[in-house]
C-alpha positions as CSV (number, residue, x, y, z in Angstrom):
1,X,-8.1,14.5,2.9
2,X,-9.7,12.5,5.6
3,X,-7.9,9.5,7.1
4,X,-9.9,7.1,9.1
5,X,-7.8,4.9,11.3
6,X,-10.5,3.3,13.4
7,X,-9.8,1.7,16.8
8,X,-6.8,-0.4,15.9
9,X,-4.4,-1.2,18.7
10,X,-0.6,-1.4,18.4
11,X,-0.7,-5.2,18.7
12,X,0.3,-6.7,15.4
13,X,-2.3,-9.4,15.7
14,X,-5.1,-6.8,15.6
15,X,-3.8,-5.1,12.4
16,X,-6.4,-4.7,9.7
17,X,-5.7,-5.8,6.1
18,X,-7.3,-4.2,3.0
19,X,-7.0,-5.0,-0.7
20,X,-5.4,-2.3,-2.7
21,X,-5.2,-1.7,-6.5
22,X,-3.4,1.1,-8.1
23,X,-0.7,2.5,-10.4
24,X,2.9,3.0,-9.3
25,X,3.8,6.7,-9.7
26,X,7.3,6.6,-8.0
27,X,9.6,4.1,-6.4
28,X,12.3,4.8,-3.8
29,X,14.3,1.5,-3.3
30,X,16.6,3.2,-0.7
31,X,13.6,4.3,1.5
32,X,11.7,1.1,0.6
33,X,8.6,3.1,-0.5
34,X,6.4,3.4,-3.5
35,X,4.0,6.2,-4.4
36,X,0.7,4.6,-5.4
37,X,-2.3,6.2,-7.1
38,X,-4.9,3.9,-5.5
39,X,-8.6,3.5,-5.5
40,X,-10.7,3.5,-2.3
41,X,-9.2,1.2,0.3
42,X,-12.0,-0.4,2.3
43,X,-13.2,1.8,5.1
44,X,-9.7,3.0,5.8
45,X,-9.0,5.6,3.0
46,X,-10.6,7.3,0.0
47,X,-9.0,7.1,-3.4
48,X,-5.7,9.1,-3.5
49,X,-2.1,9.1,-4.4
50,X,0.3,8.7,-1.5
51,X,3.6,7.1,-0.5
52,X,3.5,3.7,1.1
53,X,6.3,1.6,2.8
54,X,6.5,-1.7,0.9
55,X,7.5,-5.0,2.6
56,X,9.3,-7.3,2.0
57,X,12.3,-6.0,0.1
58,X,11.5,-8.4,-2.8
59,X,8.2,-6.7,-3.4
60,X,9.8,-3.2,-3.8
61,X,12.4,-4.7,-6.1
62,X,9.8,-5.7,-8.7
63,X,8.0,-2.3,-9.0
64,X,8.5,0.2,-11.8
65,X,6.8,3.5,-12.6
66,X,3.6,2.9,-14.6
67,X,3.0,-0.6,-13.2
68,X,-0.5,-1.5,-12.2
69,X,-0.5,-3.5,-9.0
70,X,-2.6,-5.4,-6.6
71,X,-1.7,-6.0,-3.0
72,X,-2.6,-5.7,0.7
73,X,-2.4,-2.7,2.9
74,X,-1.7,-3.6,6.5
75,X,-2.9,-1.0,9.0
76,X,-1.9,-1.1,12.6
77,X,-2.9,2.0,14.5
78,X,-1.2,4.9,12.7
79,X,1.4,2.7,10.9
80,X,0.7,1.1,7.6
81,X,2.5,-0.7,4.7
82,X,1.8,-2.5,1.5
83,X,2.7,-6.2,1.1
84,X,1.7,-9.2,-1.1
85,X,2.3,-7.0,-4.2
86,X,1.5,-8.5,-7.6
87,X,2.2,-6.6,-10.8
88,X,-0.8,-6.9,-13.2
89,X,0.3,-7.9,-16.7
90,X,-0.3,-5.3,-19.3
91,X,-2.9,-6.4,-21.9
């Protein structure tokens, strides 16, 4: 499992943003995280299932196991989180 973090600094204004699509496999509202089975995320990460912090709290509150989502991964140095989450309606 190779993670490519690039040369991001710790300055929030230099954080990189990537589109993400995936399926919710687990939600932990107390920890404010979701386990997402996601496809390739730009040049940052290959397809894999992993736990992501989710911000803001309103985004974590709308997630359920089995949901398909779209959102944005914000990467700042070694820290990352998912935001702007939209649950894709089931056909």
